[in-house]
N, C-alpha and C positions, 0 to 999 in steps of 0.2 A: 283744731290744732293737732299737730302730729307730735309724736314722741321723738326723742333724739337718739340716733345710733351713730357711733363713730368707730372706725377701724383704724388702729394705729399699729404699725409694725414696731416690734421691740427688738433691738439688737442685743444679743446675749453672748456671753462666752460659754465655755464648757463648765457646767455646774453640776455637781452630783450631790445629792442629799439623801441620807438614809435616816429614817425615823424608826426608833425601836421603842416598843411599848412593853412594859413588864407588868405583871399582875402579882398580887399578893394573896396567898391562900391562907385563910384563917378558919378556925373551927369554932363552933358555937356550943356551949354547954347545953345539955338536954333540957334543963329547966328554963333556959332562956329562949328555946326554940319557938314557943307560943308567942312570946312578946315580940320576937324578931319577925315572925310571920305577920302579926298585926301591924307592926311598924312599916314593913315592906308594902302592905296594902295601902296604908295612908300615903306613903311616899309615891307610889304609882299614881294614885288619884291626884296628888298635888302636882306631880310632874306633867300630867295630862293637861292641867289647867295653867301651868306656869308659862309665862311669856318667854320664848327663846331669846337668847342674846343676839345682838346685831351681828350679822356675818356668820351665824351658826349654820353649818352644813347639816341639813336635816335628812338628806338622802344622798348616798354616794355609791354609784355602781361603776361609773367610768371616770376615774380621775387618774392622775399621774402623768399628765402631759405638761407642755410648756406654755399653752395658751392661757390667757387671762380674760375674765369678764368682769368689768367694773360696773356696778349698778348704783344709780342715784335714785333714791325714793324721796321726791319732794311732796308726797301726799301726806295727809293727816292720818292715814291708815297704815298699818304695817303691811308688808307684802312678802310673798314667797315667789321666787323665780325658779322655774324648772327648765332644764335643758333636756330635750328629747332627741336621741340619735336613732334615726330610722323609726321604728315603732317602740323603742325601748327607752324608758325613763333613765336618764344618766345621772344627773346631779340636781339637787334642790338646795337653795340657800334662803335663809330668813333675813329680810331687810327691814329694820324698824323704820317707823315714820320719820321723815326728814333726816334720813341717814344715808350713808354710802357704805357698800360692802363689796368685796372682791372675791371671786373664785379664782384661785391662783394656779390651778393645775388641770386645765381643760385639755383633754386628749385631742389629737388631730381628728378631724371628721366634720361633717355638716350637721348642724343642730337646728331644730325648731325651738323657739323660746316662748314658753307659756308663763303667765304670772297671774296671781290672785292677790287681792288685798281685802282687808277687813279688820275686824276687831275680835278679840278673844280667840286666839289660835288654839285649837285642840291638837296637841302633838300626837296623841294616839290615833286620831282619825286623819291627821294631816290636812285639816281644813279650818277655816275661820268659821266661828259660830254666829257672828253678827255682821250684818251689812257687807257680805262677801260679794265680790265681783270676780269674773274669770275672763281672761283675755289671752291672746297670743299675738306675737309680732308676725306680720305678713311675710317679711323677709327672713331667710334662714341665715345663720352665721356659719361661715366656713373657716375652720382652723387648719393651718398648714405650718408645720415647723421645719426649718432647715437647720443646718449646722450653725448658722450665724444669726438667725432671726426667728421670732415667733410673733403671734398676733395678739393684740389687746383690743377688745371691743369695749366701748363705753355706751351704756344705754340708760335712759331715764324712764321711770314708770309713770311719771306725770307728763301731761301734754305741755309742750313748750313752743313758743313762737319761733318759726323758722325750722322746726323739727323736720327730720327727713325719714321717719319711720312710722308706718301705719300699723294699726292694730285692729283685730277683729274680736268680737265677743265669742266666748266658748260656752257651750252648755256645761254646767257643773258635772254632769255625768260623764262627759268626754274629757274632763280635765285629768291629766296624768298624776 
C-alpha cells in the first residue's frame, strides 16, 4: 500500500499578519538562586521526556510563507514530519498518533519530506527512543505562491488503499 499525497490550490486574498512577542524580565534574590538552579535542572530533564503537543513546531528555520502542509497520522505511534529544502532542514512538526496537524506557513520552494514515528520522543535529541522508524516520501513537494493562490498539500503517514505516494526507508544516521 502507498501513502496518500494530495495537492490543493488555495485561493487567498491579501492577508498580512504580524506577531509580536514580549518578554518579562525578573530578578531572583541571591538566596533563591540555588533553589532556582535545581528547579531548572529538573524542568529541563522533565521537558526532554515530555510528549510534545499535537501540531507543535519543534524546529523552524524557513517559515513565513503562504503554503500549507496538512498531515494525517493514522498510526498508533506519534510522528515527526520534517521538510528539507536543498540540504537544509527547514521545519519539523510533531503529529500525535491518530491525529492531524498542519504547517500553515511554508515558504515557496521545493522540499523533500522525511518522517519518523515511534514512542517516547526525546525533545533534546529530537528522536523517538522506542520502536522508531525513519522514512521519506519519494516525491518532492513544490510550493509556489502567487498574488491570488497558494498551495496546500495533504499527506498521510499511514499506508492507505489507493494511495499515490511512495516512501523509502532512511538510515537513522541520515535522518535530518
